[in-house]
C-alpha positions in Angstrom: -12.0 0.4 39.6 -15.8 0.4 39.8 -18.0 3.4 39.9 -20.5 3.9 42.7 -24.2 3.3 41.8 -26.2 6.6 41.9 -28.5 6.8 44.9 -31.1 9.1 43.3 -33.7 8.4 40.7 -32.9 8.1 37.0 -33.1 11.3 34.9 -34.3 9.5 31.8 -37.4 10.8 29.9 -39.2 7.4 30.1 -38.6 7.1 33.8 -39.8 10.6 34.6 -43.0 10.4 32.5 -43.9 6.8 33.3 -46.3 7.7 36.1 -47.5 11.0 34.5 -48.5 9.6 31.1 -49.7 6.2 32.2 -52.8 4.9 30.4 -54.3 1.6 31.4 -57.5 1.1 29.2 -57.2 -0.3 25.7 -57.2 2.2 22.8 -60.1 2.4 20.4 -60.0 3.6 16.8 -62.3 6.7 17.1 -59.3 9.0 17.0 -58.5 7.8 13.5 -62.0 8.8 12.3 -61.8 12.4 13.3 -61.1 14.9 10.6 -58.9 17.9 11.1 -58.9 20.9 8.7 -56.3 23.7 8.5 -57.1 26.3 11.0 -58.8 24.0 13.5 -57.7 24.0 17.1 -56.4 20.8 18.7 -55.4 19.8 22.2 -52.2 17.9 22.7 -52.8 14.9 25.0 -49.9 12.6 24.9 -50.7 8.9 24.6 -47.9 6.8 26.1 -49.1 3.7 24.3 -47.8 5.1 20.9 -44.1 6.0 21.0 -43.9 7.2 17.4 -44.0 11.0 17.0 -44.6 11.5 20.7 -44.3 15.2 21.6 -42.2 16.3 24.5 -44.0 16.4 27.9 -43.9 20.2 27.9 -46.5 20.3 25.2 -49.0 18.1 27.1 -52.2 20.1 27.6 -51.3 22.8 25.2 -53.7 24.0 22.4 -52.4 24.4 18.9 -53.7 25.5 15.5 -53.6 22.9 12.7 -51.1 24.0 10.1 -50.9 20.9 7.9 -52.7 17.5 7.7 -51.0 14.4 6.3 -51.9 10.8 6.1 -50.8 9.9 9.6 -49.5 13.2 11.0 -50.7 16.6 11.9 -48.5 19.8 12.1 -49.6 22.2 14.8 -48.5 25.7 15.7 -48.3 25.7 19.5 -47.5 28.9 21.4 -44.8 28.3 24.0 -43.9 31.5 25.9 -43.2 34.2 23.4 -42.4 31.8 20.6 -44.6 29.7 18.3 -43.4 26.2 17.8 -44.3 23.8 15.0 -45.2 20.4 16.5 -45.4 17.4 14.1 -47.3 14.5 15.8 -49.6 11.6 15.1 -53.4 11.5 15.5 -52.8 9.5 18.7 -51.5 12.4 20.6 -54.1 15.1 19.8 -57.8 15.6 20.0 -60.1 18.5 18.8 -60.2 21.4 21.2 -63.6 21.7 23.0 -64.5 18.0 22.6 -65.0 16.0 25.8 
């Protein structure tokens, strides 16, 4: 017995965010040269070209406070509703708050 193919769209994360997070231009290296200090504010902008340490799409556009800086990652405290979440992500997915 075969199952019927679903008629709707897929509910997978990659399918839902493919058009939202699409980036076409090549990535430079300027984001690696930025320095973050503890207490700085950073904006979460998800870059779909880097899949490692990609935050969930609910954090896209949120502003967080830098809690810890590692060699490749940054820990941010992001306010989400009444809670404060700790977001561990790479430099690809953040930029300093207030910088164009």
